[in-house]
Each structure stands twice: as C-alpha cells, then as structure tokens.
MMTF fields as JSON, N, C-alpha, C and O atoms, coordinates in Angstrom:
{
  "mmtfVersion": "1.0.0",
  "mmtfProducer": "UNKNOWN",
  "numBonds": 331,
  "numAtoms": 332,
  "numGroups": 83,
  "numChains": 1,
  "numModels": 1,
  "chainsPerModel": [1],
  "groupsPerChain": [83],
  "chainIdList": ["A"],
  "bondAtomList": [4, 2, 8, 6, 12, 10, 16, 14, 20, 18, 24, 22, 28, 26, 32, 30, 36, 34, 40, 38, 44, 42, 48, 46, 52, 50, 56, 54, 60, 58, 64, 62, 68, 66, 72, 70, 76, 74, 80, 78, 84, 82, 88, 86, 92, 90, 96, 94, 100, 98, 104, 102, 108, 106, 112, 110, 116, 114, 120, 118, 124, 122, 128, 126, 132, 130, 136, 134, 140, 138, 144, 142, 148, 146, 152, 150, 156, 154, 160, 158, 164, 162, 168, 166, 172, 170, 176, 174, 180, 178, 184, 182, 188, 186, 192, 190, 196, 194, 200, 198, 204, 202, 208, 206, 212, 210, 216, 214, 220, 218, 224, 222, 228, 226, 232, 230, 236, 234, 240, 238, 244, 242, 248, 246, 252, 250, 256, 254, 260, 258, 264, 262, 268, 266, 272, 270, 276, 274, 280, 278, 284, 282, 288, 286, 292, 290, 296, 294, 300, 298, 304, 302, 308, 306, 312, 310, 316, 314, 320, 318, 324, 322, 328, 326],
  "bondOrderList": [1, 1, 1, 1, 1, 1, 1, 1, 1, 1, 1, 1, 1, 1, 1, 1, 1, 1, 1, 1, 1, 1, 1, 1, 1, 1, 1, 1, 1, 1, 1, 1, 1, 1, 1, 1, 1, 1, 1, 1, 1, 1, 1, 1, 1, 1, 1, 1, 1, 1, 1, 1, 1, 1, 1, 1, 1, 1, 1, 1, 1, 1, 1, 1, 1, 1, 1, 1, 1, 1, 1, 1, 1, 1, 1, 1, 1, 1, 1, 1, 1, 1],
  "groupList": [{"groupName": "MET", "atomNameList": ["N", "CA", "C", "O"], "elementList": ["N", "C", "C", "O"], "formalChargeList": [0, 0, 0, 0], "bondAtomList": [1, 0, 2, 1, 3, 2], "bondOrderList": [1, 1, 2], "singleLetterCode": "M", "chemCompType": "L-PEPTIDE LINKING"}, {"groupName": "SER", "atomNameList": ["N", "CA", "C", "O"], "elementList": ["N", "C", "C", "O"], "formalChargeList": [0, 0, 0, 0], "bondAtomList": [1, 0, 2, 1, 3, 2], "bondOrderList": [1, 1, 2], "singleLetterCode": "S", "chemCompType": "L-PEPTIDE LINKING"}, {"groupName": "ASP", "atomNameList": ["N", "CA", "C", "O"], "elementList": ["N", "C", "C", "O"], "formalChargeList": [0, 0, 0, 0], "bondAtomList": [1, 0, 2, 1, 3, 2], "bondOrderList": [1, 1, 2], "singleLetterCode": "D", "chemCompType": "L-PEPTIDE LINKING"}, {"groupName": "ARG", "atomNameList": ["N", "CA", "C", "O"], "elementList": ["N", "C", "C", "O"], "formalChargeList": [0, 0, 0, 0], "bondAtomList": [1, 0, 2, 1, 3, 2], "bondOrderList": [1, 1, 2], "singleLetterCode": "R", "chemCompType": "L-PEPTIDE LINKING"}, {"groupName": "LYS", "atomNameList": ["N", "CA", "C", "O"], "elementList": ["N", "C", "C", "O"], "formalChargeList": [0, 0, 0, 0], "bondAtomList": [1, 0, 2, 1, 3, 2], "bondOrderList": [1, 1, 2], "singleLetterCode": "K", "chemCompType": "L-PEPTIDE LINKING"}, {"groupName": "ILE", "atomNameList": ["N", "CA", "C", "O"], "elementList": ["N", "C", "C", "O"], "formalChargeList": [0, 0, 0, 0], "bondAtomList": [1, 0, 2, 1, 3, 2], "bondOrderList": [1, 1, 2], "singleLetterCode": "I", "chemCompType": "L-PEPTIDE LINKING"}, {"groupName": "ASN", "atomNameList": ["N", "CA", "C", "O"], "elementList": ["N", "C", "C", "O"], "formalChargeList": [0, 0, 0, 0], "bondAtomList": [1, 0, 2, 1, 3, 2], "bondOrderList": [1, 1, 2], "singleLetterCode": "N", "chemCompType": "L-PEPTIDE LINKING"}, {"groupName": "LEU", "atomNameList": ["N", "CA", "C", "O"], "elementList": ["N", "C", "C", "O"], "formalChargeList": [0, 0, 0, 0], "bondAtomList": [1, 0, 2, 1, 3, 2], "bondOrderList": [1, 1, 2], "singleLetterCode": "L", "chemCompType": "L-PEPTIDE LINKING"}, {"groupName": "ALA", "atomNameList": ["N", "CA", "C", "O"], "elementList": ["N", "C", "C", "O"], "formalChargeList": [0, 0, 0, 0], "bondAtomList": [1, 0, 2, 1, 3, 2], "bondOrderList": [1, 1, 2], "singleLetterCode": "A", "chemCompType": "L-PEPTIDE LINKING"}, {"groupName": "VAL", "atomNameList": ["N", "CA", "C", "O"], "elementList": ["N", "C", "C", "O"], "formalChargeList": [0, 0, 0, 0], "bondAtomList": [1, 0, 2, 1, 3, 2], "bondOrderList": [1, 1, 2], "singleLetterCode": "V", "chemCompType": "L-PEPTIDE LINKING"}, {"groupName": "PHE", "atomNameList": ["N", "CA", "C", "O"], "elementList": ["N", "C", "C", "O"], "formalChargeList": [0, 0, 0, 0], "bondAtomList": [1, 0, 2, 1, 3, 2], "bondOrderList": [1, 1, 2], "singleLetterCode": "F", "chemCompType": "L-PEPTIDE LINKING"}, {"groupName": "THR", "atomNameList": ["N", "CA", "C", "O"], "elementList": ["N", "C", "C", "O"], "formalChargeList": [0, 0, 0, 0], "bondAtomList": [1, 0, 2, 1, 3, 2], "bondOrderList": [1, 1, 2], "singleLetterCode": "T", "chemCompType": "L-PEPTIDE LINKING"}, {"groupName": "GLY", "atomNameList": ["N", "CA", "C", "O"], "elementList": ["N", "C", "C", "O"], "formalChargeList": [0, 0, 0, 0], "bondAtomList": [1, 0, 2, 1, 3, 2], "bondOrderList": [1, 1, 2], "singleLetterCode": "G", "chemCompType": "PEPTIDE LINKING"}, {"groupName": "TRP", "atomNameList": ["N", "CA", "C", "O"], "elementList": ["N", "C", "C", "O"], "formalChargeList": [0, 0, 0, 0], "bondAtomList": [1, 0, 2, 1, 3, 2], "bondOrderList": [1, 1, 2], "singleLetterCode": "W", "chemCompType": "L-PEPTIDE LINKING"}, {"groupName": "GLU", "atomNameList": ["N", "CA", "C", "O"], "elementList": ["N", "C", "C", "O"], "formalChargeList": [0, 0, 0, 0], "bondAtomList": [1, 0, 2, 1, 3, 2], "bondOrderList": [1, 1, 2], "singleLetterCode": "E", "chemCompType": "L-PEPTIDE LINKING"}, {"groupName": "HIS", "atomNameList": ["N", "CA", "C", "O"], "elementList": ["N", "C", "C", "O"], "formalChargeList": [0, 0, 0, 0], "bondAtomList": [1, 0, 2, 1, 3, 2], "bondOrderList": [1, 1, 2], "singleLetterCode": "H", "chemCompType": "L-PEPTIDE LINKING"}, {"groupName": "GLN", "atomNameList": ["N", "CA", "C", "O"], "elementList": ["N", "C", "C", "O"], "formalChargeList": [0, 0, 0, 0], "bondAtomList": [1, 0, 2, 1, 3, 2], "bondOrderList": [1, 1, 2], "singleLetterCode": "Q", "chemCompType": "L-PEPTIDE LINKING"}, {"groupName": "PRO", "atomNameList": ["N", "CA", "C", "O"], "elementList": ["N", "C", "C", "O"], "formalChargeList": [0, 0, 0, 0], "bondAtomList": [1, 0, 2, 1, 3, 2], "bondOrderList": [1, 1, 2], "singleLetterCode": "P", "chemCompType": "L-PEPTIDE LINKING"}],
  "groupTypeList": [0, 1, 2, 3, 3, 4, 5, 6, 4, 7, 5, 8, 9, 7, 8, 7, 8, 10, 7, 10, 11, 5, 12, 13, 12, 5, 7, 0, 4, 14, 6, 6, 11, 7, 11, 8, 15, 16, 4, 3, 4, 1, 9, 10, 3, 7, 8, 7, 2, 1, 7, 6, 1, 0, 0, 8, 16, 17, 1, 4, 15, 4, 14, 14, 5, 4, 7, 10, 2, 16, 13, 7, 1, 1, 16, 7, 14, 17, 1, 5, 10, 9, 9],
  "groupIdList": [1, 2, 3, 4, 5, 6, 7, 8, 9, 10, 11, 12, 13, 14, 15, 16, 17, 18, 19, 20, 21, 22, 23, 24, 25, 26, 27, 28, 29, 30, 31, 32, 33, 34, 35, 36, 37, 38, 39, 40, 41, 42, 43, 44, 45, 46, 47, 48, 49, 50, 51, 52, 53, 54, 55, 56, 57, 58, 59, 60, 61, 62, 63, 64, 65, 66, 67, 68, 69, 70, 71, 72, 73, 74, 75, 76, 77, 78, 79, 80, 81, 82, 83],
  "secStructList": [7, 7, 7, 2, 2, 2, 2, 2, 2, 2, 2, 2, 2, 2, 2, 2, 2, 2, 2, 2, 2, 2, 2, 2, 2, 2, 2, 2, 2, 2, 2, 6, 7, 7, 7, 2, 2, 2, 2, 6, 1, 7, 2, 2, 2, 2, 2, 2, 2, 2, 2, 2, 2, 2, 2, 2, 7, 6, 6, 6, 7, 2, 2, 2, 2, 2, 2, 2, 2, 2, 2, 2, 2, 7, 1, 1, 7, 7, 4, 4, 4, 7, 7],
  "xCoordList": [38.467, 38.255, 39.182, 39.25, 39.868, 40.751, 40.506, 41.058, 39.688, 39.392, 38.383, 37.266, 38.789, 37.967, 36.625, 35.612, 36.598, 35.348, 34.357, 33.161, 34.856, 33.975, 33.417, 32.254, 34.232, 33.767, 32.712, 31.714, 32.921, 31.944, 30.621, 29.555, 30.679, 29.45, 28.726, 27.5, 29.479, 28.887, 28.182, 27.073, 28.803, 28.201, 26.948, 25.959, 26.975, 25.805, 24.648, 23.506, 24.922, 23.871, 23.302, 22.09, 24.17, 23.709, 22.853, 21.854, 23.236, 22.458, 21.08, 20.081, 21.021, 19.721, 18.847, 17.649, 19.432, 18.672, 18.134, 16.993, 18.95, 18.51, 17.346, 16.357, 17.459, 16.392, 15.095, 14.013, 15.195, 13.99, 13.356, 12.131, 14.163, 13.629, 12.927, 11.841, 13.532, 12.903, 11.592, 10.578, 11.619, 10.412, 9.29, 8.138, 9.603, 8.597, 8.047, 6.849, 8.902, 8.456, 7.526, 6.54, 7.819, 6.953, 5.595, 4.56, 5.599, 4.336, 3.531, 2.31, 4.203, 3.513, 2.914, 1.789, 3.649, 3.147, 1.939, 1.017, 1.941, 0.846, -0.433, -1.523, -0.328, -1.514, -2.354, -3.53, -1.789, -2.504, -3.144, -4.188, -2.558, -3.081, -2.116, -2.0, -1.438, -0.419, -0.977, -1.913, -0.386, -0.739, -0.059, 0.798, -0.441, 0.159, 1.654, 2.435, 2.053, 3.477, 4.229, 5.334, 3.647, 4.311, 4.402, 5.362, 3.429, 3.444, 4.603, 5.051, 5.09, 6.193, 7.553, 8.55, 7.604, 8.868, 9.25, 8.395, 10.548, 11.007, 10.581, 10.265, 10.579, 10.196, 11.113, 10.656, 12.409, 13.368, 13.172, 13.151, 13.029, 12.888, 11.583, 11.549, 10.52, 9.241, 9.356, 8.891, 9.976, 10.139, 11.118, 10.901, 12.194, 13.169, 12.537, 12.769, 11.745, 11.049, 10.071, 9.96, 9.371, 8.405, 9.1, 8.67, 10.164, 10.884, 11.53, 11.573, 12.027, 12.628, 11.598, 11.879, 10.417, 9.385, 8.855, 8.497, 8.804, 8.359, 9.339, 8.926, 10.616, 11.618, 11.732, 12.017, 11.513, 11.646, 10.46, 10.633, 9.26, 8.055, 7.174, 6.133, 7.576, 6.816, 5.396, 4.515, 5.155, 3.812, 2.815, 1.621, 3.268, 2.383, 2.145, 1.217, 2.963, 2.903, 2.664, 3.267, 1.804, 1.579, 1.005, 1.428, 0.048, -0.551, 0.465, 0.524, 1.257, 2.255, 3.339, 3.813, 3.725, 4.71, 4.138, 4.846, 2.873, 2.208, 2.188, 2.448, 1.88, 1.887, 3.285, 3.452, 4.283, 5.669, 6.075, 6.722, 5.707, 6.024, 5.325, 5.92, 4.074, 3.353, 4.012, 4.117, 4.456, 5.113, 6.428, 6.744, 7.188, 8.464, 8.285, 9.082, 7.247, 7.075, 6.153, 5.858, 5.685, 4.795, 5.559, 6.768, 4.851, 5.447, 5.61, 6.354, 4.922, 5.014, 6.343, 6.833, 6.899, 8.144, 7.779, 7.07, 8.246, 7.942, 8.521, 9.627, 7.787, 8.249, 9.497, 10.224, 9.765, 10.942, 12.23, 13.26, 12.18, 13.371, 13.549, 14.583, 12.559, 12.663, 13.315, 12.776, 14.462, 15.197, 15.2, 15.767],
  "yCoordList": [5.146, 4.315, 4.791, 5.976, 3.85, 4.209, 3.343, 3.611, 2.315, 1.45, 2.155, 2.466, 2.398, 3.147, 2.457, 3.139, 1.143, 0.424, 0.626, 0.796, 0.607, 0.801, 2.222, 2.433, 3.166, 4.553, 4.719, 5.41, 4.1, 4.157, 3.518, 4.045, 2.401, 1.754, 2.631, 2.731, 3.259, 4.138, 5.314, 5.672, 5.906, 7.022, 6.56, 7.291, 5.367, 4.834, 4.623, 4.952, 4.085, 3.87, 5.211, 5.35, 6.189, 7.516, 8.167, 8.816, 8.0, 8.568, 7.925, 8.616, 6.611, 5.931, 6.367, 6.595, 6.48, 6.924, 8.337, 8.632, 9.203, 10.565, 10.563, 11.267, 9.774, 9.725, 9.155, 9.658, 8.113, 7.557, 8.556, 8.631, 9.314, 10.313, 11.428, 11.86, 11.886, 12.919, 12.391, 13.089, 11.17, 10.577, 10.446, 10.737, 10.011, 9.876, 11.253, 11.393, 12.255, 13.605, 14.172, 14.83, 13.932, 14.4, 13.717, 14.357, 12.434, 11.709, 12.267, 12.391, 12.599, 13.171, 14.535, 14.834, 15.357, 16.681, 16.554, 17.367, 15.54, 15.356, 14.889, 15.133, 14.221, 13.699, 14.789, 14.563, 15.962, 17.109, 16.833, 17.41, 15.978, 15.723, 16.274, 15.725, 17.346, 17.907, 19.071, 19.752, 19.278, 20.442, 21.678, 21.558, 22.86, 24.095, 24.119, 24.6, 23.606, 23.559, 22.627, 22.951, 21.485, 20.531, 21.068, 20.77, 21.847, 22.398, 23.372, 23.56, 23.986, 24.938, 24.249, 24.888, 22.969, 22.237, 21.869, 21.752, 21.689, 21.227, 19.768, 19.076, 19.321, 17.949, 16.959, 15.96, 17.246, 16.344, 16.293, 15.209, 17.449, 17.488, 16.836, 16.154, 17.039, 16.427, 14.905, 14.238, 14.363, 12.912, 12.375, 11.302, 13.115, 12.679, 12.59, 11.623, 13.585, 13.55, 12.377, 11.696, 12.155, 11.054, 9.697, 8.857, 9.487, 8.218, 8.011, 6.891, 9.086, 9.001, 8.586, 7.726, 9.184, 8.815, 7.404, 6.702, 6.988, 5.624, 4.593, 3.539, 4.889, 3.945, 3.99, 2.974, 5.156, 5.292, 4.667, 4.062, 4.813, 4.296, 3.572, 4.097, 2.383, 1.69, 1.32, 1.224, 1.113, 0.73, 1.872, 1.617, 3.114, 4.268, 4.629, 5.377, 4.112, 4.511, 3.321, 3.238, 2.414, 1.198, 1.521, 0.933, 2.445, 2.791, 3.459, 3.153, 4.359, 5.061, 4.097, 4.22, 3.155, 2.147, 1.27, 0.896, 0.955, 0.157, 0.912, 0.325, 2.208, 3.018, 3.128, 3.065, 3.29, 3.374, 2.066, 2.081, 0.948, -0.354, -0.534, -1.052, -0.109, -0.202, 0.67, 0.277, 1.857, 2.76, 2.167, 2.257, 1.564, 0.966, -0.238, -0.451, -1.023, -2.258, -2.1, -3.093, -0.888, -0.7, -0.899, -0.674, -1.312, -1.58, -0.313, -0.304, 0.752, 2.007, 2.694, 2.669, 3.289, 4.028, 5.436, 6.145, 5.844, 7.195, 8.238, 8.07, 9.308, 10.343, 11.042, 11.653, 10.969, 11.606, 10.978, 11.649, 9.704, 9.004, 9.035, 8.602, 9.54, 9.604, 10.931, 12.0, 10.857, 12.072, 12.241, 13.207],
  "zCoordList": [-4.285, -5.446, -6.558, -6.884, -7.108, -8.21, -9.445, -10.512, -9.305, -10.44, -11.353, -10.938, -12.586, -13.535, -13.808, -13.963, -13.87, -14.121, -12.986, -13.22, -11.757, -10.613, -10.583, -10.241, -10.934, -10.982, -12.075, -11.87, -13.217, -14.302, -13.885, -14.203, -13.185, -12.713, -11.702, -11.725, -10.825, -9.828, -10.49, -10.094, -11.477, -12.197, -12.936, -12.984, -13.509, -14.203, -13.232, -13.555, -12.062, -11.06, -10.592, -10.428, -10.378, -9.966, -11.047, -10.74, -12.3, -13.404, -13.481, -13.679, -13.326, -13.343, -12.17, -12.338, -11.002, -9.832, -10.054, -9.699, -10.636, -10.929, -11.918, -11.715, -12.988, -13.993, -13.426, -13.729, -12.609, -12.0, -11.04, -10.948, -10.336, -9.419, -10.19, -9.805, -11.258, -12.096, -12.691, -12.684, -13.198, -13.782, -12.778, -13.099, -11.563, -10.514, -10.128, -9.88, -10.077, -9.746, -10.805, -10.472, -12.056, -13.138, -13.051, -13.237, -12.773, -12.618, -11.445, -11.533, -10.365, -9.21, -9.553, -9.151, -10.288, -10.686, -11.616, -11.55, -12.479, -13.427, -12.748, -13.266, -11.595, -10.912, -10.268, -9.984, -10.032, -9.469, -8.121, -7.815, -7.312, -5.972, -4.916, -3.82, -5.255, -4.38, -3.568, -3.986, -2.417, -1.619, -2.211, -3.086, -1.733, -2.236, -1.951, -2.772, -0.802, -0.457, -1.407, -1.841, -1.729, -2.626, -4.052, -4.762, -4.472, -5.829, -6.037, -7.168, -4.973, -5.077, -5.148, -5.484, -4.838, -4.867, -6.291, -7.168, -6.509, -7.817, -8.002, -7.035, -9.235, -9.553, -8.845, -8.29, -8.871, -8.251, -6.742, -6.16, -6.101, -4.644, -4.197, -3.173, -4.952, -4.638, -4.641, -3.717, -5.682, -5.791, -4.756, -4.194, -4.5, -3.515, -2.126, -1.401, -1.755, -0.465, -0.406, 0.614, -1.506, -1.562, -1.419, -0.628, -2.179, -2.109, -0.743, -0.234, -0.156, 1.162, 2.207, 3.043, 2.171, 3.14, 2.899, 3.845, 1.626, 1.335, 1.887, 2.369, 1.819, 2.321, 3.841, 4.474, 4.42, 5.869, 6.606, 7.664, 6.048, 6.695, 5.672, 5.278, 5.242, 4.198, 4.614, 3.759, 5.891, 6.323, 6.153, 5.998, 6.179, 6.026, 4.563, 4.256, 3.668, 2.26, 1.339, 0.269, 1.734, 0.934, -0.444, -1.439, -0.514, -1.807, -2.725, -3.916, -2.181, -2.976, -3.467, -4.597, -2.633, -3.033, -4.147, -5.082, -4.038, -5.073, -6.403, -7.453, -6.362, -7.583, -8.183, -9.401, -7.322, -7.796, -8.465, -9.512, -7.878, -8.46, -9.808, -10.753, -9.895, -11.167, -12.224, -13.386, -11.816, -12.751, -13.251, -14.438, -12.347, -12.746, -13.657, -14.57, -13.416, -14.18, -15.381, -16.046, -15.686, -16.823, -18.131, -18.202, -19.133, -20.435, -21.267, -22.248, -20.881, -21.633, -21.334, -20.205, -22.34, -22.151, -21.701, -22.414, -20.547, -20.086, -21.02, -21.532, -21.246, -22.169, -21.645, -22.428, -20.349, -19.784, -20.331, -20.408, -20.707, -21.157, -22.667, -23.177, -23.384, -24.832, -25.207, -24.92, -25.839, -26.184, -27.687, -28.198]
}
C-alpha cells in the first residue's frame, strides 16, 4: 500500500478496533463473573479472546453477543472514551 489516504483509513480502523476491544475488556472485568484464570489476563487479551470465541462459534455465545450488541448500541458514553 502506498496511497496515504488508504493507510490513514487503515490506521483509523485499527485504532477503533483497539478501543472497542479495550472497552469490552473493561466491561468484562467490571462484571466480576470471571474465573481465576481470566482475572489474571490483561483487559485487552481478555476481550480479544472473548470476541474471537464469539466470532468463531456464535451459536455457543448468543447471550454474550447480545450483551456486546447492547453495549455497542447504548446511548451512554463509555468512560473509557472520555479523555
């Protein structure tokens, strides 16, 4: 890729994906329904594993997908994005 606009768009998409992953991980940590192994993981890794399993096997994670959708479509601004 050599087109500067395309590179800028790619970086913007990656930044948004990173922020959504961090936000989802923080929400998961706040719910306190994690196992001892999950509590030792970083916020990013916890959310990345969760999102990966939700996409790989959506039929097994219907409730979690529903919660993620509610979180994305909520009108409240997550505190993670307020700087």
